Structure formats: structure tokens, C-alpha cells
N, C-alpha and C positions, 0 to 999 in steps of 0.2 A: 817338533814338529805343530803345525798349525790343523789341530783336530776341526776349529770350528769356521774354516774357509770353504766356502760352495760357489765353483763356477757359474758364469752366467748362463742364463736362457736354458735352452735342450741339454747340454753339457751336462749341467748340474745332475740329469735324469739318468744319465748314460750309465751309472753303476748303482742304481735303485733296482731293487724287487732280482736281485740275481739268484737264481739257484744253482749255477754252476758258476767256476772261475774263468770262466772264459774272454768275460769280457774285459777283467781285470788284467789277466796275461795279454789279452789283444792291444789294449792300449797302453800298458808297460812297451811291450815290443815295439808298438809304433813312435813313442815318445824316444824310445833309445835311438833304434835304426835311424833317425829322421836328426840325431845329435841333441835332441833337447835336454835330456836327461844323464847325457853320455858326452864326453870331451868329443868333440869331432875330428875324425883323423882327415878328411877332406872339408873344403867349404861346405855350409849347410845347402842340401838341395831337397827341392820341394816332393820330387820325384826319386820314391824310395820301391824297390825292389820287395812286392810280396814275401817271397820266401825271406829275405831278411827279416822281414816283421815279424814271421812264425817262427824263423829261428831264436828270434831274440827273444820272444815270447815262452819259446821252450827253455830258452836260459833264463828267465824268470821260474818259470815251476820247477826249478831242477834242483834248489836249493831246499824249499820247504817239501817238498817229496821225498828228496833222495838224501839231503844231509840232515832236516831235522826231522823227518818220518813223518810229518803231519798229513792229516787227511785232508781233501779238496770237494768232500760229501759224497753221498750215497749217488747221485745223479750225475756226477762227473767224471768223465772218460781219459780227460788225459794223464791222469796221474797212471792209469795202465798201461798205456801208451811210454811215458817216461821211465817207469821201470823197465821195458823190454828195452829202450833205448839205454839204460845202465849196463845191460846184459851186452849189449851191442858193441860199444863202443872203447876204445883201447886205453881205461885209466885204469890206474891201481888203484887196489882194494884200500877203501878208506880217501882216497884223493878225494879231496875239495879243490877242483881246478877252478882255475879265473874264467870269467867270461870268456875272454879272449881264449884261453884253451879250452873251452866249451866248445865255442863256434867253430875253431879249427876242427874238432874232432867231427859235430857236426857235418860239417863241410867235407869230409875225408870220403865221404860215399859208401862208409860201410852200414850203415843203418838209412839208406833212401829208400826202402821199404815199408818203413817203421814212419819214417818225417812225411812220407806221402800221406798214410793216412795220417796224421796230425793235422797235415795242410786240408785234407778233404773235411776233416771235423772243425775247423774252424772258419773255413770256406763255408761250410753250410749253416754254423750256427753262430759265428760271430761278426765275420767280415761285414755281411748285409746288414745283422739285425743291430749292430751297434749304432745306425744310423736312426731307428725308429725315433727316438724321440723328438728329431726334428721333421719325421714324416707321419705325425700322427693322422692327420687329415686322411691322408692317401691310405691309411693302413686301417681305418676304422670300416669294422666288416669285413676285412678280410682273413681268409679261412688263415692257419699257421702253415697249410703244403703250398700257398701261393705270394706269402709273404715276399720271397728273396726276389721273385721274380718282377714284383711290383716296385719293389726299393732299388732293383738293377735299373729299371728303365727311369725310375725317378732320379737317379743318381746322372743315369746319361742325359736327360734332360737339362740338368741343374747345371752340368759340364759346359752345356752348347751356350749356355747363357754369358753375357759380358760377367765379369768379374767381380763386379761392386754388386750387381744382382742376385749372385751366388749365397747361398744360404745353407748350404751342406759342408762340412768341415774337411771333406775329402771326397775324392773322386778316382775313378779306376780308368788307365789307357794302355794298353799295347805300345811295347817299344822293342823291337826285335823280336818276336815272339814270345816277349816275357809280358805278363799281366803287371803293373803297377801301381801305386797308389800315388795318386799328388795331393799334396795338402791345399788347401783354398789360403789363397795369401793373407786374409783376415786373420785367420784359425792360427797360421804360422806366427802373426805379430803377435796375439794374444799370447800364446805357448811361449815364445820367446821372452814377453814383459813378465810371464807369471811362473815362470818353470818351477821355483821353488813352493810355490804355494799350490800349483798342479800337481805337485809329486806327493807333497806332503797330505795333500787331499786322495790321491791316490791309496798312499802307504795306510792311510787313518784307515780308510775302507775297506780294503783287502785285509787288513789285521783283524777287524771286526768281524768279515767272513771266515776267516780263519779261525778265529776266537770262538765262534758258535761251532765250530765242526770240531773242536777240539777243546774241549770245554776244562779238560783237566791238565791241559800241558802249561807248563809255565812260560811266561817270558816270548810271547806270539810276536809282539812286535818288533823284536829282536831276530827274527827268523824268518824275514821275508826276502833277504840277499845273501850273498857270501859273507861269512865272518871275518872280522879283520884278524890278523895276527894277533896272539894272544902272547904273555909276556909271563912265563913261566920261573923267572930268575927267585923272585922271594922263595917261590915253595922249595926250590931246588936248595937252596941256602938252609933251609929249614933243617929238610929232610938229610941234608950233607952232614949237617952237625951231628943232627939226633944218632944217625948212623954211626958217625965216627966215635962219639960218646958211648955209645952200646953196640958193640959188634955181633951180640948175638939178636939183633935182629932180622926178623925173616922175611923173605915174601909169604906173602899170606896164603898166596897162590899156588906157588910150587913147592914152599917149606925150606926153598934154600937160603942162606946165609946170604945178605947183601953188602956188596960193599959199594967201590966208587961209583960202578957202571949200574946204574938201572934208570927205570923209568919210571915218571909219574903217571898214576891209572886214576880215572875217575870211578870210583865204585859205582855211582848210579851214572849211566853216560851224559859226557858234557854234552851232547847233542841236543838231548832231553831238557836237562839245566839250563844250560847256555851261560853258564859262571864256573870259575876256577875256587871258590871258597875250599880254605884249607880244610874243612872238616870233611871234606868229601874226595879229598886228595889224599894217594898214598904212595910209596915206594913198590915196583916189584921189577921181577925179570925181564930185560926186556921180549924175552920170547912168549911168557907169559899177556903182556900187555897187547902184543900184536896179534895172539890169536884172540883174547877177549875183545878187541875192539868196541864194539859200540854194544856188546850184550852184556843181558842182566846177568851177574853172576851168581851162584847158588846160593841163596840165603843159608841154608841147613849147614854147606861146609864151609863158608864163608865169612857172615855175618860177626858170629863172636870174634874171631881172630881181628876182623874189621875194627871193630869197637875196642877191642885191648890196643891195637897198635895207634889209634886215634889218640885214646885217653892217655898213652905214655908220653906221644908227642904232646900234648897239651900242658902235661906237668913238666915237662922237659923246659917248654917256652921260659921257664923263672931265671934260666941263665943268662938270660939275654936282657935283664933288666937293668944291667950297665948301660946300654943303648936305650934311651927312650924314645926315639923315634923310631927306632925299629921295633920296637916291641907292640908299638901303637899301631903300627903295620900291619904288622903278624895279627894282634887282638884284632883288626878288623876283617880279616881274613875268616874268622872263626863266628861272623854274625850267621843266625839262621833264621832270623826273624826280627821284627820290631819288640826293642828289649830284650832280646835271646841271644846271648850270645855264650858259645860254649867253653869257651875259655875261663869267662866269669862265673859261669855257672857251676864250673869244675873246682874252682878254688872256694866256692860255697858247700857244694857237697858232691862227692864222687857219683854218688848213689843216684842222684836228680840228671848230672849230665849221661851216664849209661843210658837212663831212661829215656830222655829227650832225644839223644842221638840214636837210638835203636827204632823209637816210634818215628823219627822223620825219615829214616833211611828205607824204612819197611812202607810209608806213604808214598814215597816219592818210587818205588820200586815197583807198587802196585800202579801207580798212574802210569810208568813206564810202560809197565808189560801191557795196560788197557789202550797203549798209545799204538800198539805192535813191535815194541823189542823184542827181538828173541831171549827169553830167559831161561835160568838155570845152566849157562855155561859153567863148565869147569875146566882147569887144565888138565890136558893129558900131554906129558912131557914126549 
């Protein structure tokens, strides 16, 4: 990601001094709907449905809000509406839909009233206001309540000019009763020629915006979009061998013995940490894992048992010394920070390993609690 790139001219100011997420969401929706940042299913068209732009903007907001529980800020109203959408759509609990699946759900019609509220909000606060950097002279000394009207008039005037004289990046027009956005041809050429740089610029600025509003949340830069599929093959292999060696291993939540059929649970929710390090992953009953989902488990009931099962697993990795490459791969999964590895720490001192693991879990648990994760979950069979 190129954090140092800045677009030319007024476009560079489009994402500056933002107090809400609206401009970030609108721009990403515009880039996605136009095919600049997504594979186009049809030949690129400069005329884009405003509804399509808004649906793409909502899809952009979905993953930070729903999947990763990030705050968009106290002044932002999109979060509240997206959470209402989550309840209205026909998605499975815990499902992380693809963008196409999400758009299909949004177009199904079950949440039209909520979508209309979001559209009105984006109309009022971003569709016109995004153009402010290009219209600084026209907007000087104009009260906030009249800015949209002034901007709309400027857009209409600019649209009537010859293409080579137009200075705004997009305009509006009506087609079959639907209002659409048409990108100015020079702006289209710029976006096509600099798609990667513009996307990275958007990503960097949106990540900074979110980090300022979620200072305790790790890995913000990886929480802007739908996560890629994860591979837990190594993790399952480690725990399968551990369970086969020690049949007395129990699920820390249910107390039941574990056999070949088990789930892998992230003690601190994966959506908060955004990694699969083995020091946070342990086996449990599938029913317990589904019940826990991305909740924070009760520390009083489960922390001691979690630490015991983790340290016993670290101890058992010694059996894999016959495979140097495999041991290295597993050892890397116990990294907890710079020069801090739970496996190597355990080899030096079980007491230190226990203390460090407990301190880490407590710190992360408290951070996730402040991020809004449901806490003190316990298993009820």
C-alpha cells in the first residue's frame, strides 16, 4: 500500500477534515460501482445508478461495522442504520457474506425502508458535499443550510459546458425516472490510469480515520473489507495429535471429553484480533463454539482452564522435533510479540509462560470489551 500518494488538485482534499465516514464510503461506492476497483461484469459505463453507488457504499461499511465491530465515530449515523439492516436481512448468524451476496440481499426488497433512510442521509451529507473542494469560490460565505442547493446549481451549469471545459469529476442526470451519476471523461481516464494508487490512498485514509476512533483495536488496516478465507490445517493437525496422545483432554466450556470431532475456537474473538495464532486457538465442542460465536468468555469460569490446555499443548510440541520444518511452522504460531514466543518462553520457564499468557489474554479481553464485544459468555448445554 502506497501511503505517500496524494491525488492531484482538489481531489486531494476530498477526504480531508472528515468527521464522519460518509465521504470514504461514497468514494469507495463510486469506485466499485464504476468498475474502477472491481472486475467489471459489463463494459465500463460512465453513467452509474446512484442507488448502485449507495448500495456499494453500504457494502463497504458492512465489514468494519458488522464483522469487526468497529466504531465509525460518535457523529456518524451510518452504523446505526447498518445494524438495523443486519437484523432485516436473511443472513445466517455469524455469516460473513461476499459483496455479491450482500448486494443480492440488499436488492431483495426486505429492507427498502432502511435503505431509503441511508440514501436520504448520503444525499444530504455527501453526494453534493463531496464536490466542495472543486467549488471553494462558489461556497465561500454560503451558510451550511444552502450549500447543497448551490452545489447542485454549479453541477448543472458545469454539465452544460463542453467536455474539455468541465472541471467537476462527476455530474447528475435523469434516465427513465432514475437519477444517475456520470463521471467526467478526464476523471475516468485519471482513475483508470491510477486505480491502484487511488485505492491505496482511499484505504490508507479510511484506516487512519477508523484508527482514531478505535484506538485500542489491533489490525485496523486489515479490517476495511471482507476477510480472505483462512487456513487452519496446521492448527487442527496440532490439536488432533494432542488429543490422540492424551484422550483425557476436555472442552474447556462443556467439560466433555474431546474426540475426532471438534471445532477450533478463538478464546479472544478472531474478529477482534484478526489472526489465528495458536496461543489463542483451542479445541471445543462444536455446539459450544456455535454458542460462543464472537463473544468474550467468562474469565472467572474459563481462563484457568484455557491457560492449562494451552500450556499442555506447548509442552507436547516436543514430539514434533523429528520434523524441523513443521516445528518451525508451529513455533511461529506462538509468536505473541517482538522477541516473545510462548513456546520458547515455556522451555525456559513454565511460570513465565503462564504469567505472560494470562497478562496477554486479560489485556486483549479488556480491549475487546471496550470495543463492544458481548462479555462473560458461558456454555449452557
